[in-house]
C-alpha positions as CSV (number, residue, x, y, z in Angstrom):
1,M,-15.8,-26.8,-19.1
2,A,-18.0,-24.9,-21.3
3,R,-19.7,-23.4,-18.4
4,K,-16.2,-22.2,-17.4
5,E,-15.7,-20.5,-20.7
6,R,-19.1,-19.0,-20.4
7,R,-18.4,-17.4,-17.2
8,T,-15.2,-15.9,-18.2
9,N,-16.7,-14.5,-21.2
10,G,-19.4,-13.0,-18.7
11,E,-16.7,-11.4,-16.3
12,K,-14.9,-10.1,-19.4
13,L,-17.6,-8.1,-20.7
14,G,-18.7,-7.1,-17.0
15,V,-15.0,-5.5,-16.9
16,S,-15.2,-3.9,-20.3
17,G,-18.5,-2.4,-19.4
18,L,-17.1,-1.0,-16.3
19,T,-14.0,0.3,-18.4
20,L,-15.9,2.1,-21.0
21,A,-18.4,3.6,-18.4
22,I,-15.7,5.1,-16.4
23,S,-13.8,6.4,-19.6
24,A,-17.0,7.5,-20.9
25,F,-17.3,10.3,-18.2
26,F,-13.8,11.8,-19.1
27,V,-14.6,11.7,-22.8
28,A,-17.7,13.5,-22.0
29,V,-15.8,16.9,-21.2
30,F,-14.8,16.8,-24.9
31,T,-17.1,14.8,-27.0
32,P,-20.4,14.3,-25.4
33,V,-21.8,12.2,-28.5
34,A,-18.9,9.9,-28.6
35,S,-19.5,9.3,-24.8
36,L,-23.0,8.6,-25.7
37,F,-22.2,5.8,-28.2
38,M,-19.6,4.5,-25.4
39,L,-22.5,4.4,-22.7
40,I,-24.8,2.5,-24.8
41,V,-22.1,-0.2,-25.6
42,S,-21.3,-0.2,-21.9
43,L,-24.7,-0.7,-21.1
44,I,-25.3,-3.7,-23.7
45,F,-22.0,-5.3,-22.2
46,S,-23.3,-5.1,-18.7
47,I,-26.7,-6.5,-19.4
48,I,-25.2,-9.5,-21.2
49,Q,-22.8,-10.0,-18.4
50,Q,-25.5,-9.7,-15.9
51,R,-27.8,-12.3,-17.9
52,N,-24.9,-14.9,-18.2
53,N,-22.8,-14.3,-14.7
54,P,-24.5,-11.6,-12.4
55,N,-21.9,-10.2,-10.1
56,K,-21.1,-6.9,-8.1
57,L,-18.8,-5.7,-11.2
58,G,-21.6,-6.0,-13.7
59,K,-23.9,-4.4,-11.5
60,A,-21.5,-1.6,-11.1
61,A,-21.0,-1.2,-14.5
62,L,-24.8,-1.2,-15.1
63,I,-25.5,1.7,-12.7
64,L,-22.6,3.7,-13.8
65,S,-23.7,3.4,-17.5
66,I,-27.4,4.4,-16.7
67,I,-26.1,7.3,-14.6
68,G,-23.8,8.1,-17.4
69,L,-26.6,8.0,-19.9
70,V,-28.8,10.3,-18.0
71,L,-26.1,12.7,-17.4
72,V,-24.7,12.9,-20.9
73,I,-28.5,13.3,-22.6
74,A,-29.3,16.0,-20.0
75,F,-25.8,17.8,-21.0
76,I,-26.7,17.4,-24.5
77,V,-30.1,18.8,-24.3
78,V,-28.9,21.7,-22.0
79,M,-26.3,22.6,-24.6
80,L,-28.7,22.4,-27.5
81,I,-31.1,24.7,-25.8
82,L,-28.2,27.2,-24.9
83,I,-27.1,27.3,-28.6
84,S,-30.7,27.7,-30.0
85,K,-30.9,30.5,-27.7
86,G,-27.6,32.0,-28.5
87,A,-28.5,31.8,-32.3
88,S,-32.1,33.6,-31.7
89,I,-30.3,36.4,-29.7
90,V,-27.9,36.9,-32.9
91,Q,-30.6,37.2,-35.2
């Protein structure tokens, strides 16, 4: 019985991680920093799920979280560069 509960919790974390990763892509358009936090939580959930009960859902959440983190960090860096160049042109 304890094994079944552990398995269910692992699947719940996988679903939560996948949901957070997908929604983070939509949130990234408006607030990339909030999306960054969502993707970090999604990554943590999917890693925990993969350790407890590896399955395709957890792997998909893990892959989407990593791709999302790379894209959001790149987006934030590009925006900071553009903002700093814009500020130097004004001065």
